[in-house]
Structure formats: structure tokens, C-alpha cells
N, C-alpha and C positions, 0 to 999 in steps of 0.2 A: 667412565671416561678418564683417561690417564692425563695427569698434569705434566707439562714440560718441565725441564730442569729449571728454567727461569721462573716459572710459576711456583715451583717448590721452594726456590730460594726466597722469592717475595713472600710466600706464605709463612715460611719459617721465621723471617724477620717480623712479620706482622703478628705472628703468634707470640713471639718473645716479647714484643711490645705490649700486646694485650695482657699478657700475664703480669708484667711489671706494672702496667697502668692500673689494672683492676685489683690486683691482689698482693702487692708487695707488703707483706705483714711479717717482716723478718723477726726472728727470735734471737735469743742470746746464744749464738753459735760460738764455737771454740775460737774462731779467728780473732774477732774484736767484739767481745760480748757487750761492752758499754756502748759502742757505736750502734750495733744492731738493736740492742734493747731501746736505745734512745729513738731510733727511727720507728720502731714498732709502736712506741708510746705516742708518737706524733701523727702517725698515719691513721686515717679513717679506713674502714672496710665496709663501704655501703652496699646494700642489697642491689641498688641500681646506680649507675653512673653514666651520664651522657654529657656531650659537649661537642666542641668543634676543634679541628686541628689544622695547623699550617705546617707543611712539610717541605724541606729543601734538601735535595740530594746532590752532592758534588761527586760526579763521576770522573774517574781518572781519564785524562786526555781531553776533557771538555772544560772550557773556560767558565761558562755560565752554568749555574746549578739548575737542576730540574725542580720545578716547584709545583705543588699541588695543594688543594684545600678540600676539606670535607667535614664529615661529622661521624660520631661513633656512639654506640650504646654498649654497655657492659651489664649483663644480668648475672649476678653472682650465683654460681652453681649451675647455670644454664647455658650461657654462651656469650659470644661477642659479635657485634655487627659493626663493620668498618666500611663506611660508604664514602668514596671519593666523588666529589662534585665537579671539581675543576682541576686540570683543563679537560679531562674526559671523565664521563660518569662510569663508575664501576662499583661493585659491591663484593665484600668478602664476609661470609657468614661462618662462624666457627662454633662447633659443639664438641662434646666429648667423643662423638662417634664419627663426625665427618667435617670436611671443609668444602664449602661451595663458593665459587666465584661466578659473578654474573655481570653482563654488560647489556645495557638497553633492555633490561627486563628478561633477557634470555640467559639461561644457565650456560656457562662456558666450560667449567671443570667441576668435577665432584670427586673428592679423594677420601677413601676410607683410611683413617689414620692408623688402623691396625696393619695396613699393608705398606706403610712408609715408616721405617725405623726412626729417622731423624724427626719427622713430624710427631711420631708417637712419644718420643722423648720430650719434646717441647710441650705437647698437649698434656702429658702427665704432670709436668712441672707446673703448668698453668693451673690445673685442677688442684694440685697440692697447695699452691699459694692462695688460691681462692678459698680453700678450706682452712687456711690458717696454719698449714704445716710448717712449723718453725725450723725443720731440718732441711727443707727444700733448697733454700737459698745457699746455704753453706755447702750443700752436697754438689751443686752445679757450678758455683762461681767462687773465685777468690775475690774477697771484698775489701775495698779501701774506701775511705771517705771521711766526712766530718759533720758534726752537728753545728748549726748556725743559729744566730740570734733570731728572735721572732718566730720560733718554731720551725725554722728552716733546716735543711739537710742536703748533703750531696753524697752520692755513692758512685764508685767506679767498679764495675763487675767484669772480671776476666774469666772466660769459660775454662772449666776444668776438663770437660769431655771432648774427645776428638770430633764427635758429631757436631758439636757447637763450633769448635775451632775451624772446621772446614768452611763455615759461613761467617763467623764473627771474630774480630779481634777483641772488642770490648764494648760495653754499654755504659754510658755515663748518664745518671739521672739526678735531677734536683727538684725539690718541691717543699711542701709544708705538710698539711694534713692530707693533701692529694699530690700526685705527681704532676708537675707543671711543664717540665722540659726533659726530653730524652735525646741523646746523641748515640747513634750506632755506627761503629767503625767496622766495616766488613773485612774479610780476609783479603779481598782484592784491593783494599785501600780506599774504596768508595765510602763516603761519610754521609749519613742521613741524620738531619736534625729536625725534630718535631716539637712544636710548641702547642700546648693545649689551652684553650680559652673557653669561657662561658660554661664552666663545669657545674653540673647540677646533680644532686644526689636524689633524683626522682625518676620514676618510670616514664618513658615517653608515651605520647598519645598519637597514634595507636601503639599498643604494645607489640613489639616484633615477636614472631613465633620462632622458637628454637627447637621445637619437638620434631 
């Protein structure tokens, strides 16, 4: 089943978020080695990460932002489950091979990432970051930011590749040993802000299947 352009855009943003949330383990790249080395030392890289999210999206031309809430699970090296609970229930399941969206327990779209160049790019970056590939961040983004007191940090990522720039202007993240907030500015000017709460470095019960 083919995904629509809007589904592909949503999936691309969710993938980039999942990659950064689960596996931002940046190394000493050429741009700002002290900054990236400092972030790497502060960030954890758990085998499992789960929690809740609150999302606010400001769409150009609308006064009120679109809000949603839900929960997520990241299984390092296996996949990501992004489940929206309010205002409408939906689910996004990501693996190295495919991306599946569901609503009401029914599968809506299934995409083979090998057939989608933009998604393949994001998926490969996600897997590289989850594997601790220290070159992935510098290869895909121009990086600026700062280290903060109490183990905090903030990074602003500007895409290098055209496939990313068609979707994103920038990603701003901040956190400590885990990513706590993310702001994504799309090429259209729409801004999505996501805050993560109740983060736990444990496997959920029941454990979701990614095979």
C-alpha cells in the first residue's frame, strides 16, 4: 500500500525525531569537537526507552496550534513505536525494513523504506545513530549549540542534504542524559514542539514486536 505525500512527510519527521530521541550519541566531529564530545559524554544510550510526549504544531495560517499527546517506545537496534492517544488514536511502527501506520487497530499504510529514497536516508541515519556511529551527525547536519550546567545541553541542527531540506529547516533539541524537548521547523514554516516526560530506561510490558 502506497503512502500519500502527507503521510511520507509525517513519517519523515517522526523518523528524524525517533533517531534523535533514541540514539543521539554524537562524537567528536570536525565542526565543534568539544561541543559534540561533551554531548556524547552526557547522553545515555539505553537498550530500551519509553515515555510520554506532548506535541504542539503551529501551522502557517492558523492561530491556534494543533495539540496531541501519546506514548512511545524505542528498542535500540530493533525499532520505534510512536503511539498517539489524543485527540485521535493512531500508531506508527518503524523498523529497518518498513514503516507501518495504523488507526483503530487497522493497518493504514505500509512502506518499504528501500522504495522511498528520502525515508531510506532517514532510516539509515537512525540506525547509524542507534549503533553509535559518530560520523552520522556531522555528515547529515551542520551543528551549533552549547553545554549547560547540571549536565544540560542544547543543539541546533541544520540539514546538509537536499532530501532533508525539502522537509526541514532545522531541529533544535535540549536535554541532559536524555533528550527532553525537540523543536522541528519545517520548510513550510510550520513549527512542531515536542516535550518528553516520564522517561524510563526499561522495556515495556508487554514488549512490542518489531520483527
